[in-house]
Backbone as a ProteinNet text record, in pm:
[ID]
protein_1_A
[PRIMARY]
XXXXXXXXXXXXXXXXXXXXXXXXXXXXXXXXXXXXXXXXXXXXXXXXXXXXXXXXXXXXXXXXXXXXXXXXXXXXXXXXXXXXXXXXXXXXXXXXXXXXXXXXXXXXXXXXXXXXXXXXXXXXXXXXXXXXXXXXXXXX
[TERTIARY]
-2703.8	-2641.6	-2727.3	-2859	-2949.6	-2939	-2933.8	-2919.1	-2785.5	-2682.2	-2550.8	-2553.3	-2619.3	-2629.3	-2712.1	-2818.3	-2901.6	-2819.1	-2738.2	-2653.1	-2551.2	-2496.5	-2398.6	-2462.8	-2584.6	-2654.5	-2677.9	-2716.9	-2738	-2608.6	-2497.8	-2368.7	-2336	-2362.8	-2338.4	-2429.1	-2558.2	-2650.3	-2604.6	-2558.7	-2508.4	-2386	-2295.1	-2175.7	-2214.3	-2311.9	-2349.8	-2419.2	-2472.5	-2529.9	-2421.5	-2303.4	-2193.5	-2115.9	-2117.8	-2047	-2143.8	-2229.3	-2329.1	-2264.1	-2321.5	-2273.6	-2172	-2118.5	-2017.3	-2075	-2198	-2257	-2286.8	-2318.5	-2368.9	-2273.8	-2170.9	-2083.7	-1988.6	-1948.1	-1857.7	-1731.1	-1665.1	-1536.4	-1552.7	-1665.8	-1690.7	-1707.9	-1780.5	-1797.2	-1663.8	-1581.8	-1449.5	-1365.7	-1368.1	-1291.6	-1343.4	-1474.8	-1531.5	-1495.4	-1498.2	-1461.5	-1317.1	-1226.9	-1085.8	-1063.4	-1137	-1124.4	-1166.9	-1278.8	-1325.6	-1225.9	-1174.7	-1075.1	-956.2	-903.3	-784.5	-809.7	-933.7	-967.5	-962.8	-985.6	-986.4	-849.1	-754.4	-621.7	-539.9	-459.4	-364.2	-258.1	-179.4	-73.1	22.9	56.1	145.2	77.9	-48.5	-122.1	-137.1	-164.5	-179.2	-49.7	63.6	193.5	219.3	186.6	202.5	116.7	-9.8	-102.1	-60.4	-19.1	22	145.1	237.8	362.1	348.6	268	270	133.3	27	-110.4	-155.3	-99.7	-149.1	-121.8	-188.4	-162.5	-178.2	-118.9	-122.8	-208.4	-278.9	-362.4	-325.8	-362.7	-339.4	-473.8	-484.7	-607.7	-629.8	-753.9	-783.6	-773.8	-793.1	-791.5	-655.5	-590.2	-465.8	-340.3	-354.3	-237.7	-166.1	-224.5	-167	-171.9	-66.5	-62	-120.1	-199.6	-259.2	-225.9	-202.6	-178.6	-301.7	-364.1	-479.1	-430.2	-431.2	-387.4	-506.8	-478.6	-586.3	-656.6	-786.4	-863.3	-996.9	-1071.9	-1206.8	-1225	-1130.8	-1138.4	-999.6	-981.1	-851.8	-736.9	-758.4	-661.1	-607.2	-632.4	-584.3	-483.7	-365.5	-262.3	-222.8	-225.4	-174.1	-22.7	42.9	188.6	255.2	368.6	444.9	531.1	611.2	694.5	794.4	834.1	929.4	860.6	727.7	654.3	617.9	639.7	604.5	467.4	400.3	267.8	277.6	190.6	192.6	60.7	-48.6	-178.3	-265.9	-355.6	-447.3	-586.1	-659.9	-797.2	-884.1	-1003.6	-1096.4	-1231.5	-1271.1	-1407	-1441.3	-1563.9	-1609.9	-1752.1	-1789.1	-1928.1	-2019.3	-2146.9	-2243.6	-2270.1	-2306.3	-2342.8	-2235.9	-2271.7	-2179.8	-2106.6	-1992.6	-1916.1	-1785.4	-1733.4	-1605.1	-1491.9	-1371.7	-1255.7	-1232.4	-1240.4	-1215.3	-1311.4	-1438.8	-1538.6	-1512.8	-1475.1	-1447.7	-1325.3	-1218.4	-1096.6	-1121.9	-1205.1	-1238.1	-1316.1	-1412.2	-1487.6	-1395.4	-1300.2	-1205	-1117.3	-1072.2	-989.3	-1065.4	-1187.4	-1268	-1297.9	-1330.9	-1362.2	-1244.2	-1125	-1007.9	-967.3	-984.4	-943	-1045.9	-1170.2	-1273.1	-1339.1	-1335.4	-1396.3	-1320.4	-1193.9	-1107.6	-1163.7	-1206.5	-1258.7	-1382.5	-1472.5	-1593.2	-1561.3	-1465.4	-1427.3	-1366	-1274.7	-1209	-1302.9	-1406.7	-1503.5	-1580.7	-1600.8	-1674.5	-1581	-1452.7	-1355.8	-1318.7	-1280.1	-1221	-1069.6	-1005.7	-859.5	-801.6	-691.4	-626.5	-475.3	-403.1	-256.2	-198.1	-84.8	-16.2	122	168.5	302.4	402.4	500.5	601.2	722.6	727.8	843.5	961.5	941.7	1051.4	1039.7	948.9	918.9	1042.5	1124.8	1240.4	1370.8	1360.7	1481.9	1518.8	1645.7	1685.3	1654.3	1620.7	1588.8	1716.3	1741.7	1858.8	1809	1801.6	1753.3	1848.9	1791.5	1873.5	1971.2	2089.6	2191.2	2149.3	2172.1	2134.6	2219.4
7732.9	7647.5	7522.6	7543.5	7431.2	7327.1	7372.8	7280.4	7208.1	7277.4	7215.9	7100.7	7120.2	7013.5	6897.3	6928.6	6823.1	6738.7	6803.6	6729.9	6644.7	6698.7	6624.4	6498.6	6510.8	6396.2	6291.1	6335.6	6242	6171.1	6242.5	6182.8	6073.8	6099.2	5999	5879.1	5903.2	5793	5708.6	5772.9	5700.7	5617.5	5676.2	5605.6	5482.5	5497.3	5385.3	5274.2	5303.6	5197.8	5102.4	5155.7	5072.3	5009.8	5073.4	5024	5021.2	4918.1	4912.5	4916.5	4990.5	4994.5	5101.1	5169	5271.2	5380.5	5420.6	5530.6	5492.5	5368.1	5330.7	5238.3	5292.6	5218.1	5120.2	5143.8	5050.1	5027.4	5132.7	5117.8	5049	5069.9	4999.3	4849.8	4815.6	4673.9	4612.3	4687.9	4638.3	4607.3	4696.2	4676.2	4554.5	4538.6	4422.3	4292.6	4294.6	4175.5	4134.8	4231.8	4200.9	4153.1	4210.5	4167.3	4021.4	3984.6	3846.2	3752.4	3791.2	3708.9	3682.8	3787.2	3773.2	3682.7	3679.5	3590.6	3444	3417.1	3280.6	3234.2	3324.4	3285.9	3222.2	3122.1	3065	3171	3156	3253.1	3269.9	3159.3	3167	3243.8	3213.9	3283.6	3432.2	3462	3601	3677.7	3616.2	3681.1	3704.9	3605.3	3622	3737.8	3738.5	3841.3	3979.8	3987.5	4115.6	4171.9	4083.1	4127.3	4146.9	4061.7	4059.8	4072.3	4089.4	4100	3973.9	3859.8	3730.7	3627.4	3514.1	3401.4	3273.7	3166.7	3039.4	2939.2	2856.7	2750.4	2620.2	2509	2377.1	2316.6	2272.3	2207.2	2077.7	2052.9	1937.4	1804.4	1801.7	1675.5	1643.3	1741.5	1714.9	1750.4	1832.4	1880.6	1993.5	2038.7	2148.4	2276.8	2358.3	2488.9	2595	2685.4	2796.8	2925.4	3030.5	3163.1	3248.8	3300.2	3388.8	3530.2	3613.6	3752.5	3840.8	3954.9	4048.4	4087.3	4070	4104.5	4036.3	4060.9	4004.9	3909.4	3902.3	3806.3	3788.8	3675.3	3642.6	3660.2	3619.7	3641.9	3512.4	3399.1	3270.6	3213.7	3177.3	3116.8	2982.6	2882.5	2750.9	2760.2	2702.4	2712.8	2582.8	2594.9	2476.3	2431.6	2329.8	2275.2	2374.3	2473.7	2574.8	2693.7	2690.4	2800.4	2913.6	2893.1	2995.5	2968	3071	3051.6	2978.3	2878.6	2805.9	2819	2843.1	2862.9	2945.3	3021.8	3101.8	3041.3	3065.6	3018.6	3135.1	3141.6	3248	3188.2	3202	3169.3	3260.3	3305.5	3396.4	3358.8	3385.9	3363	3464.7	3432	3524.8	3639.9	3753.7	3868.8	3976.5	4090	4204.1	4198.6	4131	4111.8	4189.4	4223.7	4293.5	4191.7	4240	4153.5	4053.9	4098.2	4007.8	3890.3	3915.8	3808.5	3712.2	3765.6	3680.8	3593.8	3652	3574.2	3467	3496.9	3396.6	3281.4	3312.4	3207.3	3121.8	3184.6	3110.6	3019.7	3069.5	2990.4	2867.1	2889.3	2778.5	2677.5	2726.7	2636.5	2547.1	2604	2523.5	2428.1	2467.7	2382.5	2275	2290.1	2192.9	2123.8	2182.5	2123.1	2169.5	2135.6	2179.7	2140	2015.3	1969	2047.5	2071.4	2147.5	2290.1	2350.7	2488.8	2496.9	2405.8	2409.3	2369.7	2292.1	2252.6	2372.7	2473.7	2593	2709.1	2692.2	2800.7	2815.5	2935.8	2962.2	2958.1	2888.2	2876.1	2983.4	3044.6	3144.3	3132.5	3168.1	3159.4	3271.7	3244.3	3347	3370.3	3490.8	3524.3	3476.3	3403	3352.3	3442.1	3541.1	3629.3	3566.9	3448.2	3375.3	3378.4	3458.2	3459	3488.7	3582.1	3621.6	3556.5	3462.7	3397.9	3282.3	3263.5	3150.6	3018.6	2921.2	2788.2	2706.5	2655.7	2570.6	2438.3	2335.9	2207.1	2149.9	2071.1	2009.8	1911.2	1906.1	1812.5	1671.2	1576.6	1435.4	1370.8
9602.2	9702.9	9727.1	9737	9761.2	9649.4	9523.6	9410.6	9414.8	9459.7	9471.3	9571.8	9685.1	9785	9731.5	9657.2	9600.7	9502.3	9417.7	9323.7	9399.8	9507.2	9587.2	9644.8	9697.6	9754.1	9645.8	9525.4	9415.3	9377.8	9383.8	9353.7	9456.4	9583.2	9687.4	9666.2	9635	9611.1	9492.5	9385.1	9269.6	9308.5	9386	9431.5	9513.2	9602.9	9689.1	9611.6	9491.2	9408.4	9361	9333.8	9287.3	9402.3	9517.2	9635	9752	9758.9	9865.7	10002.9	10092.4	10229.5	10258.6	10157.2	10181.8	10270.5	10243.4	10319.2	10463.6	10489.5	10620.5	10695	10751.3	10841.5	10777.2	10654.3	10587.7	10668.7	10711.9	10781.1	10915.2	10981.6	11108	11081.8	10973.3	10939.3	10899.2	10826.8	10788	10912.6	11009.7	11133.7	11210.3	11218.9	11289	11217.8	11083.4	11007.5	11030.4	11033.3	11058.1	11200.6	11294.5	11433.4	11448.2	11384.5	11390.2	11322.8	11205.5	11137.4	11228.2	11289.8	11374.1	11494.1	11543.3	11654.5	11612.6	11484.8	11433.3	11385.2	11368.7	11319.9	11431.1	11394.3	11489.6	11517.9	11624.9	11651.5	11532.9	11464.1	11347.9	11233.5	11207	11101.4	11134.3	11260.7	11302.2	11278	11313	11292.9	11144.2	11060.6	10915.8	10865.9	10905	10856.5	10904.5	11028.5	11085.3	11013	10975.7	10911.4	10761.1	10694.2	10547.8	10481.5	10558.7	10506.1	10432.6	10470.6	10423.4	10530.7	10519.6	10609	10528.8	10577.8	10507.2	10582.2	10504.5	10559.9	10490.1	10552.4	10494.2	10457.9	10333	10288.7	10363.7	10404.3	10489.4	10415.7	10284.2	10211.5	10151.5	10093.2	10020.8	10099.3	10201.8	10273.7	10200.3	10090.4	10012.2	10093.1	10077.4	10145.2	10052.5	10110.4	10038	10111.8	10036.5	10094.2	10065.5	10171.8	10158.7	10187	10083.2	10095.9	10128.8	10190.1	10221.5	10091.6	10088.7	9970.2	9969.6	9862.9	9854.9	9737.9	9645.8	9535.8	9474.8	9409.1	9346.7	9446	9569.7	9675.7	9736.8	9672.2	9723.8	9625.2	9675.8	9591.9	9650.1	9565.8	9603.7	9599.2	9699.2	9709	9665.8	9599.4	9561.2	9679.3	9658.9	9765.8	9822.7	9742	9788	9853.3	9858.9	9921.4	9827.2	9697.5	9599.1	9539.3	9491.7	9432	9298.4	9277.7	9150.9	9075	9145.2	9080.9	9174.4	9116.6	9197	9198.1	9305.9	9320.4	9365.6	9310.5	9347	9382.3	9507.8	9551.1	9667.3	9670.7	9775.8	9815.6	9939.7	9979.4	9912.6	9904.3	9845.9	9941.8	9885.1	9965.9	9961.4	10015.7	10022.6	10156.1	10156.8	10279.4	10272.3	10387.4	10394.8	10386.5	10362	10338.6	10452.2	10575.8	10688.5	10690.9	10663.7	10661.7	10546.3	10430.6	10314.1	10339.2	10391.6	10418	10523.3	10623.2	10724.4	10661.3	10575.7	10506.5	10419.9	10351.2	10269.1	10354.4	10466.4	10559	10606.8	10655	10707.1	10597.1	10476.4	10366.1	10330.9	10319	10282.5	10393.8	10516.8	10629.6	10663.8	10618.9	10655.4	10536.7	10417.2	10297.2	10173.1	10168.5	10059.3	9922.9	9908.3	9779.1	9737.2	9830.4	9799.5	9759.3	9828.4	9796.6	9657.7	9626.9	9496.5	9383.8	9414.9	9312.1	9258.8	9341.7	9297.1	9263	9286.4	9265.7	9119	9084.4	8953.2	8969.4	8878.5	8879.8	8787.8	8830.4	8744.7	8756.5	8648.4	8652.5	8737.7	8796.9	8875.5	8816	8831.4	8784.9	8888.4	8843.9	8936.4	8940.5	8852.7	8848.2	8778.2	8721.6	8656.3	8504.6	8453.9	8311.2	8225.8	8266.6	8185.1	8230.9	8322.4	8371.6	8278	8251.4	8165.4	8233.4	8153.7	8204.9	8215.6	8334.3	8357.1	8412.3	8329.6	8378.6	8484.7	8572.5	8677.3	8614.3	8667.4	8617.9	8654.2	8561.1	8589.1	8695.2
[MASK]
++++++++++++++++++++++++++++++++++++++++++++++++++++++++++++++++++++++++++++++++++++++++++++++++++++++++++++++++++++++++++++++++++++++++++++

């Protein structure tokens, strides 16, 4: 039995090497991060996040709309004029932060230094769901 407990402890230690902070209050930090994020959201953003687990922000330089989905990476989508995603952006602050803290940093970065945020971001394609739809050009 003693050896079994020792192996279990080693398994937890190994797990925490890959996921720092899981052993020591991860869920409490996650809750605090989300609470802080929600305090910074406008009433409209809060309603969006509460209903759909994302909120939209406006870039301070271009006026472009971005959708920040709940997550820690690859969770920002630039929106086209119709409100659909057209390109994805990935940037995160350094350190082992919970989702709420990361989304808050992304929100502040896009609303106060959009160019700086996008300069360090990785761009990625997004699926529009239109891949198999026939193309119908607009009538002249």
